[in-house]
N, CA, C, O and the ligand as a Tripos MOL2 file, in Angstrom:
@<TRIPOS>MOLECULE
protein
  297   295    75     0     0
PROTEIN
NO_CHARGES

@<TRIPOS>ATOM
      1 N         120.1500   76.3400  152.2810 N.3       1 MET1
      2 CA        120.8200   75.2950  153.0580 C.3       1 MET1
      3 C         119.7380   74.6290  153.7290 C.2       1 MET1
      4 O         118.7520   75.2940  154.0480 O.2       1 MET1
      5 N         119.8050   73.2190  154.0210 N.am      2 ASP2
      6 CA        118.8110   72.4280  154.5200 C.3       2 ASP2
      7 C         118.6180   72.4190  155.8530 C.2       2 ASP2
      8 O         119.6250   72.4410  156.5590 O.2       2 ASP2
      9 N         117.5110   72.3920  156.3790 N.am      3 LYS3
     10 CA        117.3030   72.4660  157.8410 C.3       3 LYS3
     11 C         117.9010   71.1140  158.5690 C.2       3 LYS3
     12 O         117.9130   70.0560  157.9390 O.2       3 LYS3
     13 N         118.3220   71.1770  159.7170 N.am      4 CYS4
     14 CA        118.6490   70.1130  160.3980 C.3       4 CYS4
     15 C         117.6020   68.9370  160.4940 C.2       4 CYS4
     16 O         117.9090   67.7530  160.3580 O.2       4 CYS4
     17 N         116.3680   69.3910  160.7360 N.am      5 LYS5
     18 CA        115.3110   68.5930  160.4860 C.3       5 LYS5
     19 C         115.0870   67.7520  159.4370 C.2       5 LYS5
     20 O         114.7530   66.5750  159.5710 O.2       5 LYS5
     21 N         115.2790   68.3790  158.2720 N.am      6 ASP6
     22 CA        115.2540   67.6390  156.9760 C.3       6 ASP6
     23 C         116.3280   66.6150  156.8940 C.2       6 ASP6
     24 O         116.1050   65.4770  156.4820 O.2       6 ASP6
     25 N         117.5360   67.0400  157.3040 N.am      7 ILE7
     26 CA        118.5670   66.2070  157.4270 C.3       7 ILE7
     27 C         118.6590   64.9690  158.2020 C.2       7 ILE7
     28 O         119.2710   63.9570  157.8620 O.2       7 ILE7
     29 N         117.9670   65.1560  159.3130 N.am      8 ALA8
     30 CA        117.7680   64.1560  160.1390 C.3       8 ALA8
     31 C         116.8820   63.0730  159.7840 C.2       8 ALA8
     32 O         117.0420   61.9110  160.1580 O.2       8 ALA8
     33 N         115.8310   63.5390  158.9630 N.am      9 ARG9
     34 CA        114.9650   62.6430  158.3570 C.3       9 ARG9
     35 C         115.4990   61.8970  157.0060 C.2       9 ARG9
     36 O         115.0230   60.8830  156.4960 O.2       9 ARG9
     37 N         116.6580   62.6980  156.5450 N.am     10 MET10
     38 CA        117.0230   62.0490  155.1590 C.3      10 MET10
     39 C         118.0110   60.9420  155.7660 C.2      10 MET10
     40 O         118.1470   59.8650  155.1850 O.2      10 MET10
     41 N         118.6860   61.2330  156.9370 N.am     11 ILE11
     42 CA        119.5770   59.9870  157.6000 C.3      11 ILE11
     43 C         118.8360   58.8330  157.9600 C.2      11 ILE11
     44 O         119.2200   57.6930  157.7000 O.2      11 ILE11
     45 N         117.6280   59.1410  158.6400 N.am     12 SER12
     46 CA        116.7320   58.1220  159.1640 C.3      12 SER12
     47 C         116.3000   57.2200  157.6900 C.2      12 SER12
     48 O         116.3170   55.9900  157.6500 O.2      12 SER12
     49 N         115.9650   57.9950  156.6660 N.am     13 ASP13
     50 CA        115.5060   57.3130  155.4590 C.3      13 ASP13
     51 C         116.5250   56.4950  154.7820 C.2      13 ASP13
     52 O         116.2370   55.5150  154.0940 O.2      13 ASP13
     53 N         117.8620   56.9670  155.0150 N.am     14 GLY14
     54 CA        118.9710   56.3010  154.3530 C.3      14 GLY14
     55 C         118.9480   54.9040  154.9700 C.2      14 GLY14
     56 O         119.2590   53.9340  154.2780 O.2      14 GLY14
     57 N         118.5830   54.7670  156.2680 N.am     15 MET15
     58 CA        118.5750   53.4780  156.8430 C.3      15 MET15
     59 C         117.7780   52.4470  156.2400 C.2      15 MET15
     60 O         118.1440   51.2770  156.1270 O.2      15 MET15
     61 N         116.6480   52.9250  155.8460 N.am     16 ASP16
     62 CA        115.7950   52.0490  155.3170 C.3      16 ASP16
     63 C         115.9150   51.8270  153.5410 C.2      16 ASP16
     64 O         115.5360   50.7960  152.9860 O.2      16 ASP16
     65 N         116.4040   52.7910  152.9510 N.am     17 ARG17
     66 CA        116.4170   52.7340  151.6070 C.3      17 ARG17
     67 C         117.7930   53.3620  151.1680 C.2      17 ARG17
     68 O         118.3240   54.1140  151.9850 O.2      17 ARG17
     69 N         118.3150   53.1760  150.1800 N.am     18 PRO18
     70 CA        119.3320   53.9080  149.4560 C.3      18 PRO18
     71 C         119.0270   55.4140  149.0280 C.2      18 PRO18
     72 O         118.0350   55.7440  148.3780 O.2      18 PRO18
     73 N         119.8320   56.1160  149.3970 N.am     19 LEU19
     74 CA        119.4200   57.5700  149.1040 C.3      19 LEU19
     75 C         119.7200   57.9950  147.8170 C.2      19 LEU19
     76 O         120.7250   57.5100  147.2980 O.2      19 LEU19
     77 N         118.9880   58.8850  147.1250 N.am     20 THR20
     78 CA        119.4880   59.1220  145.7130 C.3      20 THR20
     79 C         120.9040   59.9060  145.6510 C.2      20 THR20
     80 O         121.4990   60.2050  146.6860 O.2      20 THR20
     81 N         121.3680   60.1960  144.4500 N.am     21 LEU21
     82 CA        122.6600   60.9170  144.5030 C.3      21 LEU21
     83 C         122.5320   62.2970  144.9990 C.2      21 LEU21
     84 O         123.4150   62.7850  145.7050 O.2      21 LEU21
     85 N         121.4250   62.9790  144.6490 N.am     22 GLY22
     86 CA        121.0030   64.3350  144.9600 C.3      22 GLY22
     87 C         120.8570   64.3560  146.4650 C.2      22 GLY22
     88 O         121.3760   65.3040  147.0540 O.2      22 GLY22
     89 N         120.1940   63.4010  147.1900 N.am     23 GLU23
     90 CA        120.1160   63.3920  148.5900 C.3      23 GLU23
     91 C         121.3240   63.1920  149.3290 C.2      23 GLU23
     92 O         121.6010   63.8050  150.3610 O.2      23 GLU23
     93 N         122.1290   62.2130  148.7140 N.am     24 ARG24
     94 CA        123.5400   62.1810  149.3930 C.3      24 ARG24
     95 C         124.5280   63.3760  149.4050 C.2      24 ARG24
     96 O         125.3060   63.6620  150.3150 O.2      24 ARG24
     97 N         124.3520   64.0240  148.2200 N.am     25 LEU25
     98 CA        124.9760   65.3150  148.0630 C.3      25 LEU25
     99 C         124.6290   66.3120  149.1180 C.2      25 LEU25
    100 O         125.4680   66.8360  149.8500 O.2      25 LEU25
    101 N         123.3890   66.5380  149.1550 N.am     26 ARG26
    102 CA        123.0130   67.5830  150.1450 C.3      26 ARG26
    103 C         123.2710   66.9880  151.5990 C.2      26 ARG26
    104 O         123.6090   67.7810  152.4780 O.2      26 ARG26
    105 N         123.1360   65.6850  151.8910 N.am     27 LEU27
    106 CA        123.5780   65.2040  153.1580 C.3      27 LEU27
    107 C         124.9170   65.5200  153.5450 C.2      27 LEU27
    108 O         125.2330   65.9980  154.6340 O.2      27 LEU27
    109 N         125.7680   65.2060  152.5120 N.am     28 ARG28
    110 CA        127.2030   65.3320  152.6290 C.3      28 ARG28
    111 C         127.6710   66.8700  153.0900 C.2      28 ARG28
    112 O         128.3080   67.2280  154.0810 O.2      28 ARG28
    113 N         127.1400   67.5940  152.0490 N.am     29 ILE29
    114 CA        127.5480   69.0000  152.2540 C.3      29 ILE29
    115 C         127.0650   69.5280  153.6510 C.2      29 ILE29
    116 O         127.8100   70.2490  154.3140 O.2      29 ILE29
    117 N         125.7720   69.1550  154.1150 N.am     30 HIS30
    118 CA        125.3300   69.7280  155.3000 C.3      30 HIS30
    119 C         126.1330   68.9680  156.5940 C.2      30 HIS30
    120 O         126.1870   69.5330  157.6870 O.2      30 HIS30
    121 N         126.6340   67.8880  156.4110 N.am     31 LEU31
    122 CA        127.1880   67.2380  157.5480 C.3      31 LEU31
    123 C         128.6270   67.7930  157.5900 C.2      31 LEU31
    124 O         129.2260   67.7500  158.6650 O.2      31 LEU31
    125 N         129.1590   68.2530  156.6190 N.am     32 MET32
    126 CA        130.4280   68.9470  156.6880 C.3      32 MET32
    127 C         130.3020   70.3990  157.3000 C.2      32 MET32
    128 O         131.2810   70.9760  157.7750 O.2      32 MET32
    129 N         129.1540   70.9030  157.2640 N.am     33 MET33
    130 CA        129.0290   72.1350  158.0260 C.3      33 MET33
    131 C         128.3460   72.1060  159.3600 C.2      33 MET33
    132 O         128.3290   73.0430  160.1590 O.2      33 MET33
    133 N         127.7730   70.9040  159.5220 N.am     34 CYS34
    134 CA        126.8760   70.8630  160.7510 C.3      34 CYS34
    135 C         127.3320   69.8180  161.5740 C.2      34 CYS34
    136 O         127.2190   68.6470  161.2100 O.2      34 CYS34
    137 N         127.8820   70.1600  162.7450 N.am     35 ARG35
    138 CA        128.6100   68.9970  163.5630 C.3      35 ARG35
    139 C         127.3610   68.3680  164.2120 C.2      35 ARG35
    140 O         127.4300   67.1440  164.3240 O.2      35 ARG35
    141 N         126.2220   68.9560  164.6670 N.am     36 GLY36
    142 CA        125.0720   68.4270  165.2530 C.3      36 GLY36
    143 C         124.7290   67.0200  164.3770 C.2      36 GLY36
    144 O         124.8020   65.8990  164.8800 O.2      36 GLY36
    145 N         124.3920   67.2500  163.1570 N.am     37 CYS37
    146 CA        123.8470   66.3330  162.2680 C.3      37 CYS37
    147 C         124.9620   65.2430  161.9730 C.2      37 CYS37
    148 O         124.6780   64.0650  161.7580 O.2      37 CYS37
    149 N         126.1040   65.6830  161.9810 N.am     38 SER38
    150 CA        127.3370   64.7360  161.6850 C.3      38 SER38
    151 C         127.3950   63.7880  162.8630 C.2      38 SER38
    152 O         127.6430   62.6040  162.6320 O.2      38 SER38
    153 N         127.1800   64.2120  164.1520 N.am     39 ASN39
    154 CA        127.2460   63.2930  165.3680 C.3      39 ASN39
    155 C         126.0520   62.2870  165.0230 C.2      39 ASN39
    156 O         126.1790   61.0650  164.9410 O.2      39 ASN39
    157 N         125.0310   62.9130  164.8620 N.am     40 PHE40
    158 CA        123.6210   62.1680  164.6880 C.3      40 PHE40
    159 C         123.9380   61.1710  163.5940 C.2      40 PHE40
    160 O         123.6100   60.0150  163.8620 O.2      40 PHE40
    161 N         124.4570   61.3550  162.5230 N.am     41 GLU41
    162 CA        124.5940   60.3710  161.4650 C.3      41 GLU41
    163 C         125.6540   59.2230  162.0610 C.2      41 GLU41
    164 O         125.5250   58.0510  161.7090 O.2      41 GLU41
    165 N         126.5370   59.5670  162.8330 N.am     42 LYS42
    166 CA        127.4360   58.6170  163.3300 C.3      42 LYS42
    167 C         126.5660   57.7870  164.3650 C.2      42 LYS42
    168 O         126.6580   56.5600  164.3500 O.2      42 LYS42
    169 N         125.8370   58.3400  165.1440 N.am     43 GLN43
    170 CA        125.0650   57.5400  166.0400 C.3      43 GLN43
    171 C         123.9480   56.5460  165.3330 C.2      43 GLN43
    172 O         123.5830   55.4750  165.8200 O.2      43 GLN43
    173 N         123.5470   57.0270  164.2700 N.am     44 MET44
    174 CA        122.5630   56.1720  163.6330 C.3      44 MET44
    175 C         123.2420   54.9700  163.0980 C.2      44 MET44
    176 O         122.7580   53.8480  163.2510 O.2      44 MET44
    177 N         124.4440   55.2020  162.4230 N.am     45 GLN45
    178 CA        125.1570   54.1760  161.9430 C.3      45 GLN45
    179 C         125.4160   53.0870  163.0110 C.2      45 GLN45
    180 O         125.1590   51.9060  162.7810 O.2      45 GLN45
    181 N         125.9010   53.4890  164.1150 N.am     46 VAL46
    182 CA        126.2620   52.5340  165.2340 C.3      46 VAL46
    183 C         125.0950   51.8390  165.5240 C.2      46 VAL46
    184 O         125.1290   50.6190  165.6880 O.2      46 VAL46
    185 N         123.8660   52.6040  165.6200 N.am     47 LEU47
    186 CA        122.5750   51.7490  165.9940 C.3      47 LEU47
    187 C         122.0860   50.7990  164.9160 C.2      47 LEU47
    188 O         121.3590   49.8360  165.1640 O.2      47 LEU47
    189 N         122.5410   51.1340  163.6590 N.am     48 ARG48
    190 CA        122.0190   50.4860  162.6470 C.3      48 ARG48
    191 C         122.9540   48.9090  162.6480 C.2      48 ARG48
    192 O         122.4780   47.7820  162.5050 O.2      48 ARG48
    193 N         124.2900   49.2600  162.8410 N.am     49 ASN49
    194 CA        125.1230   48.1810  162.9730 C.3      49 ASN49
    195 C         124.5580   47.1990  164.0550 C.2      49 ASN49
    196 O         124.3720   46.0070  163.8120 O.2      49 ASN49
    197 N         124.3210   47.7320  165.1590 N.am     50 MET50
    198 CA        123.7650   46.8340  166.2320 C.3      50 MET50
    199 C         122.6120   46.1300  165.9000 C.2      50 MET50
    200 O         122.4720   44.9310  166.1380 O.2      50 MET50
    201 N         121.5030   47.0700  165.1750 N.am     51 ALA51
    202 CA        120.2390   46.3350  164.8230 C.3      51 ALA51
    203 C         120.4560   45.2550  164.0750 C.2      51 ALA51
    204 O         119.7680   44.2490  164.2510 O.2      51 ALA51
    205 N         121.7030   45.3110  162.8830 N.am     52 ARG52
    206 CA        121.8020   44.2390  161.9700 C.3      52 ARG52
    207 C         122.2250   43.0920  162.6560 C.2      52 ARG52
    208 O         121.8040   41.9840  162.3230 O.2      52 ARG52
    209 N         123.1790   43.2770  163.7720 N.am     53 ARG53
    210 CA        123.6240   42.2030  164.4980 C.3      53 ARG53
    211 C         122.6560   41.2870  165.1100 C.2      53 ARG53
    212 O         122.6680   40.0580  165.0410 O.2      53 ARG53
    213 N         121.6910   42.1540  165.8110 N.am     54 PHE54
    214 CA        120.4410   41.3330  166.5090 C.3      54 PHE54
    215 C         119.6870   40.7770  165.4310 C.2      54 PHE54
    216 O         119.2130   39.6430  165.4850 O.2      54 PHE54
    217 N         119.5450   41.6630  164.3030 N.am     55 GLY55
    218 CA        118.4230   40.8350  163.2860 C.3      55 GLY55
    219 C         118.8800   39.8650  162.4810 C.2      55 GLY55
    220 O         118.1240   39.1050  161.8760 O.2      55 GLY55
    221 N         120.2970   39.8160  162.4070 N.am     56 GLU56
    222 CA        120.9380   38.6710  161.7360 C.3      56 GLU56
    223 C         120.4770   37.2360  162.2470 C.2      56 GLU56
    224 O         120.8020   36.8490  163.3690 O.2      56 GLU56
    225 N         119.7530   36.5070  161.4350 N.am     57 ARG57
    226 CA        119.5500   35.2030  161.9360 C.3      57 ARG57
    227 C         120.7130   34.1970  161.4240 C.2      57 ARG57
    228 O         121.2260   34.2410  160.3060 O.2      57 ARG57
    229 N         121.0270   33.2840  162.4570 N.am     58 PRO58
    230 CA        121.9680   32.4480  162.4040 C.3      58 PRO58
    231 C         121.7250   31.4510  161.0530 C.2      58 PRO58
    232 O         120.6010   31.2120  160.6100 O.2      58 PRO58
    233 N         122.9590   30.9210  160.4880 N.am     59 GLU59
    234 CA        122.6790   30.2170  159.3200 C.3      59 GLU59
    235 C         121.7470   29.0170  159.6450 C.2      59 GLU59
    236 O         121.7130   28.6040  160.8040 O.2      59 GLU59
    237 N         121.1410   28.5540  158.8690 N.am     60 ALA60
    238 CA        120.1840   27.4320  159.0400 C.3      60 ALA60
    239 C         121.2070   26.2450  159.5190 C.2      60 ALA60
    240 O         122.3720   26.1510  159.1320 O.2      60 ALA60
    241 N         120.6410   25.4740  160.3150 N.am     61 ASP61
    242 CA        121.4830   24.2830  160.6630 C.3      61 ASP61
    243 C         121.9330   23.3450  159.4860 C.2      61 ASP61
    244 O         121.3110   22.4320  158.9420 O.2      61 ASP61
    245 N         123.3600   23.8980  159.2220 N.am     62 LYS62
    246 CA        123.9970   23.1750  158.1100 C.3      62 LYS62
    247 C         124.5750   21.6750  158.4780 C.2      62 LYS62
    248 O         124.7340   20.7100  157.7310 O.2      62 LYS62
    249 N         124.8090   21.8000  159.7570 N.am     63 ASP63
    250 CA        125.4690   20.5160  160.4270 C.3      63 ASP63
    251 C         124.4770   19.9050  161.2640 C.2      63 ASP63
    252 O         124.4560   19.9430  162.4940 O.2      63 ASP63
    253 N         123.6290   19.3190  160.4780 N.am     64 ASN64
    254 CA        122.6620   18.6740  161.3860 C.3      64 ASN64
    255 C         122.6370   17.0110  161.1150 C.2      64 ASN64
    256 O         122.2890   16.3550  160.1330 O.2      64 ASN64
    257 N         123.1700   16.6270  162.4480 N.am     65 ARG65
    258 CA        123.1130   15.2290  162.4070 C.3      65 ARG65
    259 C         122.0200   14.5210  163.2340 C.2      65 ARG65
    260 O         121.6910   14.9020  164.3580 O.2      65 ARG65
    261 N         121.5300   13.5540  162.6510 N.am     66 ALA66
    262 CA        120.5210   12.9190  163.2210 C.3      66 ALA66
    263 C         120.9410   11.8000  164.2890 C.2      66 ALA66
    264 O         121.5670   10.7990  163.9390 O.2      66 ALA66
    265 N         120.5900   12.0150  165.4990 N.am     67 VAL67
    266 CA        120.9700   11.2750  166.4710 C.3      67 VAL67
    267 C         119.8860   10.5580  167.0670 C.2      67 VAL67
    268 O         119.2820   11.1010  167.9920 O.2      67 VAL67
    269 N         119.5680    9.4880  166.6990 N.am     68 GLY68
    270 CA        118.5600    8.6510  167.2580 C.3      68 GLY68
    271 C         118.7790    7.1130  167.3980 C.2      68 GLY68
    272 O         118.3760    6.2060  166.6700 O.2      68 GLY68
    273 N         119.5500    7.0690  168.5670 N.am     69 ARG69
    274 CA        119.8110    5.6310  168.7560 C.3      69 ARG69
    275 C         119.2570    5.3100  169.9330 C.2      69 ARG69
    276 O         119.0750    6.2000  170.7640 O.2      69 ARG69
    277 N         118.8770    3.9060  170.2150 N.am     70 GLY70
    278 CA        118.6340    3.3050  171.1950 C.3      70 GLY70
    279 C         116.9630    3.1460  171.1590 C.2      70 GLY70
    280 O         116.3110    4.1630  171.3990 O.2      70 GLY70
    281 N         116.3250    2.0180  170.8950 N.am     71 ASN71
    282 CA        115.0280    1.9390  170.8490 C.3      71 ASN71
    283 C         114.6060    0.7290  171.8780 C.2      71 ASN71
    284 O         115.0490   -0.4200  171.8840 O.2      71 ASN71
    285 N         113.7340    1.2500  172.6480 N.am     72 SER72
    286 CA        113.3640    0.2260  173.5740 C.3      72 SER72
    287 C         111.6800    0.0540  173.5110 C.2      72 SER72
    288 O         110.9000    0.9160  173.9180 O.2      72 SER72
    289 N         111.3870   -0.9090  173.0680 N.am     73 SER73
    290 CA        109.9340   -1.3890  173.0300 C.3      73 SER73
    291 C         109.4390   -2.1870  174.0820 C.2      73 SER73
    292 O         109.9580   -3.2820  174.2980 O.2      73 SER73
    293 N         108.4940   -1.7710  174.7660 N.am     74 GLY74
    294 CA        108.1330   -2.9280  175.7500 C.3      74 GLY74
    295 C         106.7320   -2.5160  176.3540 C.2      74 GLY74
    296 O         106.1760   -3.2430  177.1770 O.2      74 GLY74
    297 ZN        122.3800   70.0780  160.8420 Zn       75 ZN75
@<TRIPOS>BOND
     1     1     2 1
     2     2     3 1
     3     3     4 2
     4     3     5 am
     5     5     6 1
     6     6     7 1
     7     7     8 2
     8     7     9 am
     9     9    10 1
    10    10    11 1
    11    11    12 2
    12    11    13 am
    13    13    14 1
    14    14    15 1
    15    15    16 2
    16    15    17 am
    17    17    18 1
    18    18    19 1
    19    19    20 2
    20    19    21 am
    21    21    22 1
    22    22    23 1
    23    23    24 2
    24    23    25 am
    25    25    26 1
    26    26    27 1
    27    27    28 2
    28    27    29 am
    29    29    30 1
    30    30    31 1
    31    31    32 2
    32    31    33 am
    33    33    34 1
    34    34    35 1
    35    35    36 2
    36    35    37 am
    37    37    38 1
    38    38    39 1
    39    39    40 2
    40    39    41 am
    41    41    42 1
    42    42    43 1
    43    43    44 2
    44    43    45 am
    45    45    46 1
    46    46    47 1
    47    47    48 2
    48    47    49 am
    49    49    50 1
    50    50    51 1
    51    51    52 2
    52    51    53 am
    53    53    54 1
    54    54    55 1
    55    55    56 2
    56    55    57 am
    57    57    58 1
    58    58    59 1
    59    59    60 2
    60    59    61 am
    61    61    62 1
    62    62    63 1
    63    63    64 2
    64    63    65 am
    65    65    66 1
    66    66    67 1
    67    67    68 2
    68    67    69 am
    69    69    70 1
    70    70    71 1
    71    71    72 2
    72    71    73 am
    73    73    74 1
    74    74    75 1
    75    75    76 2
    76    75    77 am
    77    77    78 1
    78    78    79 1
    79    79    80 2
    80    79    81 am
    81    81    82 1
    82    82    83 1
    83    83    84 2
    84    83    85 am
    85    85    86 1
    86    86    87 1
    87    87    88 2
    88    87    89 am
    89    89    90 1
    90    90    91 1
    91    91    92 2
    92    91    93 am
    93    93    94 1
    94    94    95 1
    95    95    96 2
    96    95    97 am
    97    97    98 1
    98    98    99 1
    99    99   100 2
   100    99   101 am
   101   101   102 1
   102   102   103 1
   103   103   104 2
   104   103   105 am
   105   105   106 1
   106   106   107 1
   107   107   108 2
   108   107   109 am
   109   109   110 1
   110   110   111 1
   111   111   112 2
   112   111   113 am
   113   113   114 1
   114   114   115 1
   115   115   116 2
   116   115   117 am
   117   117   118 1
   118   118   119 1
   119   119   120 2
   120   119   121 am
   121   121   122 1
   122   122   123 1
   123   123   124 2
   124   123   125 am
   125   125   126 1
   126   126   127 1
   127   127   128 2
   128   127   129 am
   129   129   130 1
   130   130   131 1
   131   131   132 2
   132   131   133 am
   133   133   134 1
   134   134   135 1
   135   135   136 2
   136   135   137 am
   137   137   138 1
   138   138   139 1
   139   139   140 2
   140   139   141 am
   141   141   142 1
   142   142   143 1
   143   143   144 2
   144   143   145 am
   145   145   146 1
   146   146   147 1
   147   147   148 2
   148   147   149 am
   149   149   150 1
   150   150   151 1
   151   151   152 2
   152   151   153 am
   153   153   154 1
   154   154   155 1
   155   155   156 2
   156   155   157 am
   157   157   158 1
   158   158   159 1
   159   159   160 2
   160   159   161 am
   161   161   162 1
   162   162   163 1
   163   163   164 2
   164   163   165 am
   165   165   166 1
   166   166   167 1
   167   167   168 2
   168   167   169 am
   169   169   170 1
   170   170   171 1
   171   171   172 2
   172   171   173 am
   173   173   174 1
   174   174   175 1
   175   175   176 2
   176   175   177 am
   177   177   178 1
   178   178   179 1
   179   179   180 2
   180   179   181 am
   181   181   182 1
   182   182   183 1
   183   183   184 2
   184   183   185 am
   185   185   186 1
   186   186   187 1
   187   187   188 2
   188   187   189 am
   189   189   190 1
   190   190   191 1
   191   191   192 2
   192   191   193 am
   193   193   194 1
   194   194   195 1
   195   195   196 2
   196   195   197 am
   197   197   198 1
   198   198   199 1
   199   199   200 2
   200   199   201 am
   201   201   202 1
   202   202   203 1
   203   203   204 2
   204   203   205 am
   205   205   206 1
   206   206   207 1
   207   207   208 2
   208   207   209 am
   209   209   210 1
   210   210   211 1
   211   211   212 2
   212   211   213 am
   213   213   214 1
   214   214   215 1
   215   215   216 2
   216   215   217 am
   217   217   218 1
   218   218   219 1
   219   219   220 2
   220   219   221 am
   221   221   222 1
   222   222   223 1
   223   223   224 2
   224   223   225 am
   225   225   226 1
   226   226   227 1
   227   227   228 2
   228   227   229 am
   229   229   230 1
   230   230   231 1
   231   231   232 2
   232   231   233 am
   233   233   234 1
   234   234   235 1
   235   235   236 2
   236   235   237 am
   237   237   238 1
   238   238   239 1
   239   239   240 2
   240   239   241 am
   241   241   242 1
   242   242   243 1
   243   243   244 2
   244   243   245 am
   245   245   246 1
   246   246   247 1
   247   247   248 2
   248   247   249 am
   249   249   250 1
   250   250   251 1
   251   251   252 2
   252   251   253 am
   253   253   254 1
   254   254   255 1
   255   255   256 2
   256   255   257 am
   257   257   258 1
   258   258   259 1
   259   259   260 2
   260   259   261 am
   261   261   262 1
   262   262   263 1
   263   263   264 2
   264   263   265 am
   265   265   266 1
   266   266   267 1
   267   267   268 2
   268   267   269 am
   269   269   270 1
   270   270   271 1
   271   271   272 2
   272   271   273 am
   273   273   274 1
   274   274   275 1
   275   275   276 2
   276   275   277 am
   277   277   278 1
   278   278   279 1
   279   279   280 2
   280   279   281 am
   281   281   282 1
   282   282   283 1
   283   283   284 2
   284   283   285 am
   285   285   286 1
   286   286   287 1
   287   287   288 2
   288   287   289 am
   289   289   290 1
   290   290   291 1
   291   291   292 2
   292   291   293 am
   293   293   294 1
   294   294   295 1
   295   295   296 2
@<TRIPOS>SUBSTRUCTURE
     1 MET1         2 RESIDUE 1 A MET
     2 ASP2         6 RESIDUE 1 A ASP
     3 LYS3        10 RESIDUE 1 A LYS
     4 CYS4        14 RESIDUE 1 A CYS
     5 LYS5        18 RESIDUE 1 A LYS
     6 ASP6        22 RESIDUE 1 A ASP
     7 ILE7        26 RESIDUE 1 A ILE
     8 ALA8        30 RESIDUE 1 A ALA
     9 ARG9        34 RESIDUE 1 A ARG
    10 MET10       38 RESIDUE 1 A MET
    11 ILE11       42 RESIDUE 1 A ILE
    12 SER12       46 RESIDUE 1 A SER
    13 ASP13       50 RESIDUE 1 A ASP
    14 GLY14       54 RESIDUE 1 A GLY
    15 MET15       58 RESIDUE 1 A MET
    16 ASP16       62 RESIDUE 1 A ASP
    17 ARG17       66 RESIDUE 1 A ARG
    18 PRO18       70 RESIDUE 1 A PRO
    19 LEU19       74 RESIDUE 1 A LEU
    20 THR20       78 RESIDUE 1 A THR
    21 LEU21       82 RESIDUE 1 A LEU
    22 GLY22       86 RESIDUE 1 A GLY
    23 GLU23       90 RESIDUE 1 A GLU
    24 ARG24       94 RESIDUE 1 A ARG
    25 LEU25       98 RESIDUE 1 A LEU
    26 ARG26      102 RESIDUE 1 A ARG
    27 LEU27      106 RESIDUE 1 A LEU
    28 ARG28      110 RESIDUE 1 A ARG
    29 ILE29      114 RESIDUE 1 A ILE
    30 HIS30      118 RESIDUE 1 A HIS
    31 LEU31      122 RESIDUE 1 A LEU
    32 MET32      126 RESIDUE 1 A MET
    33 MET33      130 RESIDUE 1 A MET
    34 CYS34      134 RESIDUE 1 A CYS
    35 ARG35      138 RESIDUE 1 A ARG
    36 GLY36      142 RESIDUE 1 A GLY
    37 CYS37      146 RESIDUE 1 A CYS
    38 SER38      150 RESIDUE 1 A SER
    39 ASN39      154 RESIDUE 1 A ASN
    40 PHE40      158 RESIDUE 1 A PHE
    41 GLU41      162 RESIDUE 1 A GLU
    42 LYS42      166 RESIDUE 1 A LYS
    43 GLN43      170 RESIDUE 1 A GLN
    44 MET44      174 RESIDUE 1 A MET
    45 GLN45      178 RESIDUE 1 A GLN
    46 VAL46      182 RESIDUE 1 A VAL
    47 LEU47      186 RESIDUE 1 A LEU
    48 ARG48      190 RESIDUE 1 A ARG
    49 ASN49      194 RESIDUE 1 A ASN
    50 MET50      198 RESIDUE 1 A MET
    51 ALA51      202 RESIDUE 1 A ALA
    52 ARG52      206 RESIDUE 1 A ARG
    53 ARG53      210 RESIDUE 1 A ARG
    54 PHE54      214 RESIDUE 1 A PHE
    55 GLY55      218 RESIDUE 1 A GLY
    56 GLU56      222 RESIDUE 1 A GLU
    57 ARG57      226 RESIDUE 1 A ARG
    58 PRO58      230 RESIDUE 1 A PRO
    59 GLU59      234 RESIDUE 1 A GLU
    60 ALA60      238 RESIDUE 1 A ALA
    61 ASP61      242 RESIDUE 1 A ASP
    62 LYS62      246 RESIDUE 1 A LYS
    63 ASP63      250 RESIDUE 1 A ASP
    64 ASN64      254 RESIDUE 1 A ASN
    65 ARG65      258 RESIDUE 1 A ARG
    66 ALA66      262 RESIDUE 1 A ALA
    67 VAL67      266 RESIDUE 1 A VAL
    68 GLY68      270 RESIDUE 1 A GLY
    69 ARG69      274 RESIDUE 1 A ARG
    70 GLY70      278 RESIDUE 1 A GLY
    71 ASN71      282 RESIDUE 1 A ASN
    72 SER72      286 RESIDUE 1 A SER
    73 SER73      290 RESIDUE 1 A SER
    74 GLY74      294 RESIDUE 1 A GLY
    75 ZN75       297 GROUP 0 **** ****
């Protein structure tokens, strides 16, 4: 059985890169048996969602109207 420390690392890795099938399998099996890691995984997902929201950059100004009226020379 995997240690919780390894599982935590795997969950953390999964945030940055897609896990392999084997890793996901090990993760799932452990999460089914370990409540602590299961909770940890949920927390990480929440954090990730938040990070994505903050990290998201708004669409480039697609509706950009040039407003430049009124010239005064003098
Ligand atoms: Zn665990």
